mmCIF file as gemmi writes it, N, C-alpha and C atoms, coordinates in Angstrom:
data_model
loop_
_atom_site.group_PDB
_atom_site.id
_atom_site.type_symbol
_atom_site.label_atom_id
_atom_site.label_alt_id
_atom_site.label_comp_id
_atom_site.label_asym_id
_atom_site.label_entity_id
_atom_site.label_seq_id
_atom_site.pdbx_PDB_ins_code
_atom_site.Cartn_x
_atom_site.Cartn_y
_atom_site.Cartn_z
_atom_site.occupancy
_atom_site.B_iso_or_equiv
_atom_site.pdbx_formal_charge
_atom_site.auth_seq_id
_atom_site.auth_asym_id
_atom_site.pdbx_PDB_model_num
ATOM 1 N N . MET Axp A 1 ? 104.751 88.665 86.123 1 0 ? 1 A 1
ATOM 2 C CA . MET Axp A 1 ? 103.288 88.262 85.681 1 0 ? 1 A 1
ATOM 3 C C . MET Axp A 1 ? 102.402 89.837 86.362 1 0 ? 1 A 1
ATOM 4 N N . ALA Axp A 2 ? 101.906 90.456 85.949 1 0 ? 2 A 1
ATOM 5 C CA . ALA Axp A 2 ? 100.446 91.182 86.255 1 0 ? 2 A 1
ATOM 6 C C . ALA Axp A 2 ? 99.815 91.514 85.813 1 0 ? 2 A 1
ATOM 7 N N . GLY Axp A 3 ? 98.942 92.073 86.371 1 0 ? 3 A 1
ATOM 8 C CA . GLY Axp A 3 ? 97.16 92.147 85.859 1 0 ? 3 A 1
ATOM 9 C C . GLY Axp A 3 ? 96.193 93.018 86.345 1 0 ? 3 A 1
ATOM 10 N N . GLU Axp A 4 ? 95.057 93.006 86.186 1 0 ? 4 A 1
ATOM 11 C CA . GLU Axp A 4 ? 93.848 93.903 86.413 1 0 ? 4 A 1
ATOM 12 C C . GLU Axp A 4 ? 92.624 93.009 86.957 1 0 ? 4 A 1
ATOM 13 N N . ARG Axp A 5 ? 92.364 93.814 88.154 1 0 ? 5 A 1
ATOM 14 C CA . ARG Axp A 5 ? 91.076 93.013 89.146 1 0 ? 5 A 1
ATOM 15 C C . ARG Axp A 5 ? 90.168 93.495 89.435 1 0 ? 5 A 1
ATOM 16 N N . LEU Axp A 6 ? 89.883 94.319 90.393 1 0 ? 6 A 1
ATOM 17 C CA . LEU Axp A 6 ? 88.638 94.762 90.607 1 0 ? 6 A 1
ATOM 18 C C . LEU Axp A 6 ? 88.524 96.436 90.07 1 0 ? 6 A 1
ATOM 19 N N . GLN Axp A 7 ? 87.453 96.467 89.513 1 0 ? 7 A 1
ATOM 20 C CA . GLN Axp A 7 ? 86.871 97.684 89.27 1 0 ? 7 A 1
ATOM 21 C C . GLN Axp A 7 ? 86.065 98.748 89.928 1 0 ? 7 A 1
ATOM 22 N N . ALA Axp A 8 ? 85.659 99.991 90.23 1 0 ? 8 A 1
ATOM 23 C CA . ALA Axp A 8 ? 84.928 100.825 90.768 1 0 ? 8 A 1
ATOM 24 C C . ALA Axp A 8 ? 84.934 102.02 90.348 1 0 ? 8 A 1
ATOM 25 N N . GLY Axp A 9 ? 84.004 102.279 89.368 1 0 ? 9 A 1
ATOM 26 C CA . GLY Axp A 9 ? 83.893 103.63 88.577 1 0 ? 9 A 1
ATOM 27 C C . GLY Axp A 9 ? 85.059 103.513 87.784 1 0 ? 9 A 1
ATOM 28 N N . CYS Axp A 10 ? 85.493 104.796 88.176 1 0 ? 10 A 1
ATOM 29 C CA . CYS Axp A 10 ? 87.029 104.962 87.103 1 0 ? 10 A 1
ATOM 30 C C . CYS Axp A 10 ? 88.305 104.316 87.903 1 0 ? 10 A 1
ATOM 31 N N . LEU Axp A 11 ? 88.026 103.352 88.848 1 0 ? 11 A 1
ATOM 32 C CA . LEU Axp A 11 ? 89.157 103.321 89.405 1 0 ? 11 A 1
ATOM 33 C C . LEU Axp A 11 ? 89.323 101.773 89.195 1 0 ? 11 A 1
ATOM 34 N N . ARG Axp A 12 ? 90.547 101.093 88.608 1 0 ? 12 A 1
ATOM 35 C CA . ARG Axp A 12 ? 90.636 100.077 88.314 1 0 ? 12 A 1
ATOM 36 C C . ARG Axp A 12 ? 92.106 99.18 89.049 1 0 ? 12 A 1
ATOM 37 N N . GLU Axp A 13 ? 92.164 98.79 89.772 1 0 ? 13 A 1
ATOM 38 C CA . GLU Axp A 13 ? 92.973 97.524 90.53 1 0 ? 13 A 1
ATOM 39 C C . GLU Axp A 13 ? 93.927 96.81 89.418 1 0 ? 13 A 1
ATOM 40 N N . ILE Axp A 14 ? 95.636 97.425 90.06 1 0 ? 14 A 1
ATOM 41 C CA . ILE Axp A 14 ? 96.272 96.531 89.133 1 0 ? 14 A 1
ATOM 42 C C . ILE Axp A 14 ? 96.62 95.379 90.439 1 0 ? 14 A 1
ATOM 43 N N . SER Axp A 15 ? 96.96 94.478 89.756 1 0 ? 15 A 1
ATOM 44 C CA . SER Axp A 15 ? 97.159 92.835 91.177 1 0 ? 15 A 1
ATOM 45 C C . SER Axp A 15 ? 97.97 91.869 90.366 1 0 ? 15 A 1
ATOM 46 N N . GLY Axp A 16 ? 98.117 91.019 91.34 1 0 ? 16 A 1
ATOM 47 C CA . GLY Axp A 16 ? 99.174 89.791 91.128 1 0 ? 16 A 1
ATOM 48 C C . GLY Axp A 16 ? 100.556 89.935 90.183 1 0 ? 16 A 1
ATOM 49 N N . VAL Axp A 17 ? 101.286 91.003 91.005 1 0 ? 17 A 1
ATOM 50 C CA . VAL Axp A 17 ? 102.425 91.26 90.106 1 0 ? 17 A 1
ATOM 51 C C . VAL Axp A 17 ? 103.438 90.524 91.167 1 0 ? 17 A 1
ATOM 52 N N . CYS Axp A 18 ? 104.175 89.772 90.226 1 0 ? 18 A 1
ATOM 53 C CA . CYS Axp A 18 ? 105.113 88.881 90.592 1 0 ? 18 A 1
ATOM 54 C C . CYS Axp A 18 ? 106.361 88.738 89.382 1 0 ? 18 A 1
ATOM 55 N N . THR Axp A 19 ? 107.634 88.306 90.411 1 0 ? 19 A 1
ATOM 56 C CA . THR Axp A 19 ? 108.409 88.125 89.258 1 0 ? 19 A 1
ATOM 57 C C . THR Axp A 19 ? 109.078 86.95 89.919 1 0 ? 19 A 1
ATOM 58 N N . ASP Axp A 20 ? 109.727 85.865 89.092 1 0 ? 20 A 1
ATOM 59 C CA . ASP Axp A 20 ? 110.089 84.764 89.583 1 0 ? 20 A 1
ATOM 60 C C . ASP Axp A 20 ? 111.599 85.34 90.394 1 0 ? 20 A 1
ATOM 61 N N . PRO Axp A 21 ? 111.78 84.685 90.984 1 0 ? 21 A 1
ATOM 62 C CA . PRO Axp A 21 ? 113.151 85.25 92.023 1 0 ? 21 A 1
ATOM 63 C C . PRO Axp A 21 ? 114.488 85.192 90.917 1 0 ? 21 A 1
ATOM 64 N N . ARG Axp A 22 ? 114.231 84.121 90.252 1 0 ? 22 A 1
ATOM 65 C CA . ARG Axp A 22 ? 115.76 84.07 89.317 1 0 ? 22 A 1
ATOM 66 C C . ARG Axp A 22 ? 115.629 85.07 88.266 1 0 ? 22 A 1
ATOM 67 N N . TYR Axp A 23 ? 114.564 86.092 87.996 1 0 ? 23 A 1
ATOM 68 C CA . TYR Axp A 23 ? 114.485 87.132 87.22 1 0 ? 23 A 1
ATOM 69 C C . TYR Axp A 23 ? 114.301 88.584 87.744 1 0 ? 23 A 1
ATOM 70 N N . ARG Axp A 24 ? 114.53 88.705 89.102 1 0 ? 24 A 1
ATOM 71 C CA . ARG Axp A 24 ? 114.547 90.005 89.908 1 0 ? 24 A 1
ATOM 72 C C . ARG Axp A 24 ? 115.422 90.883 89.447 1 0 ? 24 A 1
ATOM 73 N N . GLY Axp A 25 ? 115.437 92.284 89.519 1 0 ? 25 A 1
ATOM 74 C CA . GLY Axp A 25 ? 116.208 93.035 89.082 1 0 ? 25 A 1
ATOM 75 C C . GLY Axp A 25 ? 116.571 93.323 87.638 1 0 ? 25 A 1
ATOM 76 N N . ARG Axp A 26 ? 115.662 93.108 86.792 1 0 ? 26 A 1
ATOM 77 C CA . ARG Axp A 26 ? 115.935 93.299 85.301 1 0 ? 26 A 1
ATOM 78 C C . ARG Axp A 26 ? 114.884 94.442 84.872 1 0 ? 26 A 1
ATOM 79 N N . GLY Axp A 27 ? 114.074 94.655 85.617 1 0 ? 27 A 1
ATOM 80 C CA . GLY Axp A 27 ? 113.042 95.679 85.212 1 0 ? 27 A 1
ATOM 81 C C . GLY Axp A 27 ? 111.533 95.475 84.76 1 0 ? 27 A 1
ATOM 82 N N . LEU Axp A 28 ? 111.26 93.962 84.646 1 0 ? 28 A 1
ATOM 83 C CA . LEU Axp A 28 ? 110.253 93.413 84.403 1 0 ? 28 A 1
ATOM 84 C C . LEU Axp A 28 ? 109.154 94.004 85.195 1 0 ? 28 A 1
ATOM 85 N N . ALA Axp A 29 ? 109.182 93.536 86.01 1 0 ? 29 A 1
ATOM 86 C CA . ALA Axp A 29 ? 107.801 94.078 87.035 1 0 ? 29 A 1
ATOM 87 C C . ALA Axp A 29 ? 107.744 95.477 86.465 1 0 ? 29 A 1
ATOM 88 N N . ARG Axp A 30 ? 108.272 96.428 86.705 1 0 ? 30 A 1
ATOM 89 C CA . ARG Axp A 30 ? 108.278 97.911 86.229 1 0 ? 30 A 1
ATOM 90 C C . ARG Axp A 30 ? 107.808 97.864 84.825 1 0 ? 30 A 1
ATOM 91 N N . ARG Axp A 31 ? 108.15 97.405 83.812 1 0 ? 31 A 1
ATOM 92 C CA . ARG Axp A 31 ? 107.623 97.567 82.392 1 0 ? 31 A 1
ATOM 93 C C . ARG Axp A 31 ? 106.341 97.071 82.713 1 0 ? 31 A 1
ATOM 94 N N . LEU Axp A 32 ? 105.794 95.945 83.346 1 0 ? 32 A 1
ATOM 95 C CA . LEU Axp A 32 ? 104.638 95.305 83.079 1 0 ? 32 A 1
ATOM 96 C C . LEU Axp A 32 ? 103.554 96.252 83.485 1 0 ? 32 A 1
ATOM 97 N N . VAL Axp A 33 ? 104.176 96.853 85.102 1 0 ? 33 A 1
ATOM 98 C CA . VAL Axp A 33 ? 102.961 97.619 85.814 1 0 ? 33 A 1
ATOM 99 C C . VAL Axp A 33 ? 102.859 99.071 85.177 1 0 ? 33 A 1
ATOM 100 N N . THR Axp A 34 ? 103.87 99.579 84.296 1 0 ? 34 A 1
ATOM 101 C CA . THR Axp A 34 ? 104.113 100.799 83.286 1 0 ? 34 A 1
ATOM 102 C C . THR Axp A 34 ? 102.995 100.84 82.555 1 0 ? 34 A 1
ATOM 103 N N . ARG Axp A 35 ? 103.015 99.629 81.822 1 0 ? 35 A 1
ATOM 104 C CA . ARG Axp A 35 ? 102.205 99.079 80.568 1 0 ? 35 A 1
ATOM 105 C C . ARG Axp A 35 ? 100.554 99.249 80.834 1 0 ? 35 A 1
ATOM 106 N N . LEU Axp A 36 ? 100.348 98.54 82.261 1 0 ? 36 A 1
ATOM 107 C CA . LEU Axp A 36 ? 98.948 98.58 82.876 1 0 ? 36 A 1
ATOM 108 C C . LEU Axp A 36 ? 98.653 99.837 83.303 1 0 ? 36 A 1
ATOM 109 N N . ILE Axp A 37 ? 99.569 100.771 83.788 1 0 ? 37 A 1
ATOM 110 C CA . ILE Axp A 37 ? 99.244 102.022 84.081 1 0 ? 37 A 1
ATOM 111 C C . ILE Axp A 37 ? 98.795 102.801 82.603 1 0 ? 37 A 1
ATOM 112 N N . VAL Axp A 38 ? 99.805 103.01 81.71 1 0 ? 38 A 1
ATOM 113 C CA . VAL Axp A 38 ? 99.618 103.512 80.226 1 0 ? 38 A 1
ATOM 114 C C . VAL Axp A 38 ? 98.217 103.239 80.015 1 0 ? 38 A 1
ATOM 115 N N . ARG Axp A 39 ? 97.647 102.013 79.918 1 0 ? 39 A 1
ATOM 116 C CA . ARG Axp A 39 ? 96.234 101.262 79.205 1 0 ? 39 A 1
ATOM 117 C C . ARG Axp A 39 ? 95.082 101.965 80.243 1 0 ? 39 A 1
ATOM 118 N N . GLN Axp A 40 ? 95.602 102.061 81.275 1 0 ? 40 A 1
ATOM 119 C CA . GLN Axp A 40 ? 94.354 102.6 82.316 1 0 ? 40 A 1
ATOM 120 C C . GLN Axp A 40 ? 94.037 103.889 82.346 1 0 ? 40 A 1
ATOM 121 N N . LEU Axp A 41 ? 95.205 104.612 81.959 1 0 ? 41 A 1
ATOM 122 C CA . LEU Axp A 41 ? 94.942 105.929 81.954 1 0 ? 41 A 1
ATOM 123 C C . LEU Axp A 41 ? 94.484 106.62 80.31 1 0 ? 41 A 1
ATOM 124 N N . ALA Axp A 42 ? 95.01 105.775 79.372 1 0 ? 42 A 1
ATOM 125 C CA . ALA Axp A 42 ? 93.987 106.174 78.268 1 0 ? 42 A 1
ATOM 126 C C . ALA Axp A 42 ? 92.808 105.644 78.288 1 0 ? 42 A 1
ATOM 127 N N . ARG Axp A 43 ? 92.267 104.719 78.769 1 0 ? 43 A 1
ATOM 128 C CA . ARG Axp A 43 ? 91.087 104.439 78.96 1 0 ? 43 A 1
ATOM 129 C C . ARG Axp A 43 ? 90.204 105.236 80.114 1 0 ? 43 A 1
ATOM 130 N N . GLY Axp A 44 ? 90.648 106.389 80.722 1 0 ? 44 A 1
ATOM 131 C CA . GLY Axp A 44 ? 90.117 106.89 81.394 1 0 ? 44 A 1
ATOM 132 C C . GLY Axp A 44 ? 89.992 106.662 83.056 1 0 ? 44 A 1
ATOM 133 N N . GLN Axp A 45 ? 90.649 105.831 83.401 1 0 ? 45 A 1
ATOM 134 C CA . GLN Axp A 45 ? 90.694 105.06 84.644 1 0 ? 45 A 1
ATOM 135 C C . GLN Axp A 45 ? 92.271 105.45 85.223 1 0 ? 45 A 1
ATOM 136 N N . THR Axp A 46 ? 91.797 105.245 87.01 1 0 ? 46 A 1
ATOM 137 C CA . THR Axp A 46 ? 92.776 105.642 87.825 1 0 ? 46 A 1
ATOM 138 C C . THR Axp A 46 ? 93.033 104.311 88.359 1 0 ? 46 A 1
ATOM 139 N N . PRO Axp A 47 ? 94.66 104.215 88.291 1 0 ? 47 A 1
ATOM 140 C CA . PRO Axp A 47 ? 95.062 103.091 88.946 1 0 ? 47 A 1
ATOM 141 C C . PRO Axp A 47 ? 95.333 103.166 90.152 1 0 ? 47 A 1
ATOM 142 N N . PHE Axp A 48 ? 95.158 101.981 90.887 1 0 ? 48 A 1
ATOM 143 C CA . PHE Axp A 48 ? 95.412 101.829 92.362 1 0 ? 48 A 1
ATOM 144 C C . PHE Axp A 48 ? 95.593 100.187 92.88 1 0 ? 48 A 1
ATOM 145 N N . LEU Axp A 49 ? 96.194 100.088 93.869 1 0 ? 49 A 1
ATOM 146 C CA . LEU Axp A 49 ? 96.481 99.045 93.816 1 0 ? 49 A 1
ATOM 147 C C . LEU Axp A 49 ? 96.589 98.834 95.833 1 0 ? 49 A 1
ATOM 148 N N . HIS Axp A 50 ? 96.448 97.177 96.179 1 0 ? 50 A 1
ATOM 149 C CA . HIS Axp A 50 ? 96.608 96.969 97.83 1 0 ? 50 A 1
ATOM 150 C C . HIS Axp A 50 ? 97.743 96.756 97.855 1 0 ? 50 A 1
ATOM 151 N N . VAL Axp A 51 ? 98.782 96.931 99.05 1 0 ? 51 A 1
ATOM 152 C CA . VAL Axp A 51 ? 99.782 96.781 99.495 1 0 ? 51 A 1
ATOM 153 C C . VAL Axp A 51 ? 100.023 96.711 100.869 1 0 ? 51 A 1
ATOM 154 N N . ARG Axp A 52 ? 100.303 95.374 101.236 1 0 ? 52 A 1
ATOM 155 C CA . ARG Axp A 52 ? 100.535 95.439 102.747 1 0 ? 52 A 1
ATOM 156 C C . ARG Axp A 52 ? 101.613 96.218 103.333 1 0 ? 52 A 1
ATOM 157 N N . CYS Axp A 53 ? 101.574 97.076 104.082 1 0 ? 53 A 1
ATOM 158 C CA . CYS Axp A 53 ? 102.592 98.316 104.546 1 0 ? 53 A 1
ATOM 159 C C . CYS Axp A 53 ? 103.886 97.26 105.65 1 0 ? 53 A 1
ATOM 160 N N . ASP Axp A 54 ? 103.936 96.093 105.297 1 0 ? 54 A 1
ATOM 161 C CA . ASP Axp A 54 ? 104.854 95.215 105.711 1 0 ? 54 A 1
ATOM 162 C C . ASP Axp A 54 ? 105.848 94.671 104.849 1 0 ? 54 A 1
ATOM 163 N N . ASN Axp A 55 ? 105.402 94.784 103.571 1 0 ? 55 A 1
ATOM 164 C CA . ASN Axp A 55 ? 105.673 94.535 102.593 1 0 ? 55 A 1
ATOM 165 C C . ASN Axp A 55 ? 106.866 95.636 102.009 1 0 ? 55 A 1
ATOM 166 N N . PHE Axp A 56 ? 108.409 95.307 102.416 1 0 ? 56 A 1
ATOM 167 C CA . PHE Axp A 56 ? 109.168 95.925 102.347 1 0 ? 56 A 1
ATOM 168 C C . PHE Axp A 56 ? 109.887 96.358 100.502 1 0 ? 56 A 1
ATOM 169 N N . ALA Axp A 57 ? 109.278 95.349 99.909 1 0 ? 57 A 1
ATOM 170 C CA . ALA Axp A 57 ? 109.522 95.354 98.346 1 0 ? 57 A 1
ATOM 171 C C . ALA Axp A 57 ? 108.457 96.362 97.573 1 0 ? 57 A 1
ATOM 172 N N . ALA Axp A 58 ? 107.531 96.421 98.153 1 0 ? 58 A 1
ATOM 173 C CA . ALA Axp A 58 ? 106.36 97.023 97.685 1 0 ? 58 A 1
ATOM 174 C C . ALA Axp A 58 ? 106.897 98.692 97.561 1 0 ? 58 A 1
ATOM 175 N N . GLN Axp A 59 ? 107.901 99.243 97.962 1 0 ? 59 A 1
ATOM 176 C CA . GLN Axp A 59 ? 108.474 100.547 97.903 1 0 ? 59 A 1
ATOM 177 C C . GLN Axp A 59 ? 108.389 100.762 96.407 1 0 ? 59 A 1
ATOM 178 N N . PHE Axp A 60 ? 108.635 99.723 95.475 1 0 ? 60 A 1
ATOM 179 C CA . PHE Axp A 60 ? 108.763 99.94 94.117 1 0 ? 60 A 1
ATOM 180 C C . PHE Axp A 60 ? 107.662 100.633 93.642 1 0 ? 60 A 1
ATOM 181 N N . TYR Axp A 61 ? 106.585 100.436 93.885 1 0 ? 61 A 1
ATOM 182 C CA . TYR Axp A 61 ? 104.884 101.04 93.809 1 0 ? 61 A 1
ATOM 183 C C . TYR Axp A 61 ? 105.219 102.505 94.164 1 0 ? 61 A 1
ATOM 184 N N . GLU Axp A 62 ? 105.896 102.893 95.041 1 0 ? 62 A 1
ATOM 185 C CA . GLU Axp A 62 ? 106.116 104.49 95.419 1 0 ? 62 A 1
ATOM 186 C C . GLU Axp A 62 ? 106.993 105.13 94.289 1 0 ? 62 A 1
ATOM 187 N N . ARG Axp A 63 ? 108.165 104.165 93.832 1 0 ? 63 A 1
ATOM 188 C CA . ARG Axp A 63 ? 109.218 104.8 92.647 1 0 ? 63 A 1
ATOM 189 C C . ARG Axp A 63 ? 108.334 104.988 91.518 1 0 ? 63 A 1
ATOM 190 N N . LEU Axp A 64 ? 107.22 104.123 91.204 1 0 ? 64 A 1
ATOM 191 C CA . LEU Axp A 64 ? 106.482 104.356 90.264 1 0 ? 64 A 1
ATOM 192 C C . LEU Axp A 64 ? 105.349 105.521 90.269 1 0 ? 64 A 1
ATOM 193 N N . GLY Axp A 65 ? 105.391 105.926 91.429 1 0 ? 65 A 1
ATOM 194 C CA . GLY Axp A 65 ? 104.263 107.214 91.203 1 0 ? 65 A 1
ATOM 195 C C . GLY Axp A 65 ? 103.186 106.763 92.267 1 0 ? 65 A 1
ATOM 196 N N . PHE Axp A 66 ? 102.907 105.851 92.598 1 0 ? 66 A 1
ATOM 197 C CA . PHE Axp A 66 ? 101.769 105.528 93.579 1 0 ? 66 A 1
ATOM 198 C C . PHE Axp A 66 ? 102.234 106.492 94.759 1 0 ? 66 A 1
ATOM 199 N N . ARG Axp A 67 ? 100.886 106.543 95.421 1 0 ? 67 A 1
ATOM 200 C CA . ARG Axp A 67 ? 101.082 107.278 97.128 1 0 ? 67 A 1
ATOM 201 C C . ARG Axp A 67 ? 100.265 106.429 98.191 1 0 ? 67 A 1
ATOM 202 N N . ARG Axp A 68 ? 100.331 106.523 99.261 1 0 ? 68 A 1
ATOM 203 C CA . ARG Axp A 68 ? 99.949 105.604 100.37 1 0 ? 68 A 1
ATOM 204 C C . ARG Axp A 68 ? 98.502 106.347 100.169 1 0 ? 68 A 1
ATOM 205 N N . HIS Axp A 69 ? 97.335 106.219 100.555 1 0 ? 69 A 1
ATOM 206 C CA . HIS Axp A 69 ? 95.882 106.736 100.365 1 0 ? 69 A 1
ATOM 207 C C . HIS Axp A 69 ? 95.298 106.296 101.65 1 0 ? 69 A 1
ATOM 208 N N . SER Axp A 70 ? 95.14 105.56 102.483 1 0 ? 70 A 1
ATOM 209 C CA . SER Axp A 70 ? 95.283 104.946 103.594 1 0 ? 70 A 1
ATOM 210 C C . SER Axp A 70 ? 95.34 103.581 103.896 1 0 ? 70 A 1
ATOM 211 N N . GLU Axp A 71 ? 95.537 103.352 105.265 1 0 ? 71 A 1
ATOM 212 C CA . GLU Axp A 71 ? 95.73 102.117 105.818 1 0 ? 71 A 1
ATOM 213 C C . GLU Axp A 71 ? 94.922 100.865 106.444 1 0 ? 71 A 1
ATOM 214 N N . PRO Axp A 72 ? 93.954 100.412 105.847 1 0 ? 72 A 1
ATOM 215 C CA . PRO Axp A 72 ? 92.932 99.859 106.27 1 0 ? 72 A 1
ATOM 216 C C . PRO Axp A 72 ? 93.349 98.857 107.154 1 0 ? 72 A 1
ATOM 217 N N . VAL Axp A 73 ? 92.662 98.403 108.113 1 0 ? 73 A 1
ATOM 218 C CA . VAL Axp A 73 ? 92.631 97.012 108.896 1 0 ? 73 A 1
ATOM 219 C C . VAL Axp A 73 ? 92.527 95.936 108.162 1 0 ? 73 A 1
ATOM 220 N N . VAL Axp A 74 ? 93.326 94.838 107.605 1 0 ? 74 A 1
ATOM 221 C CA . VAL Axp A 74 ? 93.157 93.514 107.285 1 0 ? 74 A 1
ATOM 222 C C . VAL Axp A 74 ? 93.563 91.943 108.189 1 0 ? 74 A 1
ATOM 223 N N . ARG Axp A 75 ? 92.675 91.817 108.486 1 0 ? 75 A 1
ATOM 224 C CA . ARG Axp A 75 ? 92.484 90.395 108.977 1 0 ? 75 A 1
ATOM 225 C C . ARG Axp A 75 ? 92.885 89.238 108.207 1 0 ? 75 A 1
ATOM 226 N N . VAL Axp A 76 ? 94.259 88.333 108.552 1 0 ? 76 A 1
ATOM 227 C CA . VAL Axp A 76 ? 94.507 87.211 107.757 1 0 ? 76 A 1
ATOM 228 C C . VAL Axp A 76 ? 94.007 86.112 108.534 1 0 ? 76 A 1
ATOM 229 N N . VAL Axp A 77 ? 92.905 85.164 107.812 1 0 ? 77 A 1
ATOM 230 C CA . VAL Axp A 77 ? 92.465 84.312 108.465 1 0 ? 77 A 1
ATOM 231 C C . VAL Axp A 77 ? 93.123 82.705 107.525 1 0 ? 77 A 1
ATOM 232 N N . THR Axp A 78 ? 93.602 82.211 108.307 1 0 ? 78 A 1
ATOM 233 C CA . THR Axp A 78 ? 94.465 80.816 107.595 1 0 ? 78 A 1
ATOM 234 C C . THR Axp A 78 ? 93.483 79.473 108.121 1 0 ? 78 A 1
ATOM 235 N N . ARG Axp A 79 ? 93.835 78.688 107.737 1 0 ? 79 A 1
ATOM 236 C CA . ARG Axp A 79 ? 93.19 77.307 108.464 1 0 ? 79 A 1
ATOM 237 C C . ARG Axp A 79 ? 94.392 76.44 109.7 1 0 ? 79 A 1
ATOM 238 N N . LEU Axp A 80 ? 93.916 76.144 110.619 1 0 ? 80 A 1
ATOM 239 C CA . LEU Axp A 80 ? 94.457 75.509 111.72 1 0 ? 80 A 1
ATOM 240 C C . LEU Axp A 80 ? 94.974 74.165 111.038 1 0 ? 80 A 1
ATOM 241 N N . ARG Axp A 81 ? 95.904 73.872 111.158 1 0 ? 81 A 1
ATOM 242 C CA . ARG Axp A 81 ? 96.887 72.57 110.956 1 0 ? 81 A 1
ATOM 243 C C . ARG Axp A 81 ? 96.137 71.391 112.176 1 0 ? 81 A 1
ATOM 244 N N . GLU Axp A 82 ? 95.779 70.474 111.446 1 0 ? 82 A 1
ATOM 245 C CA . GLU Axp A 82 ? 95.513 69.14 112.362 1 0 ? 82 A 1
ATOM 246 C C . GLU Axp A 82 ? 96.605 68.806 112.955 1 0 ? 82 A 1
């Protein structure tokens, strides 16, 4: 699956990109993300996404032409287990 989420001016976020582990390596995510990129560019939008820098699998996005823009600090907050 893959979708669009945030929009700020001409920027449009691609988000929620996931592939069931049983179907990885078949180019499914590449085809979905490429389709979103083409649609966004046709609408005059600039695709962007958020990826954690420790997400090794996210090198996939660089192969699709995305480049690192910045590395903001992100705080992950979880609920304490009782």
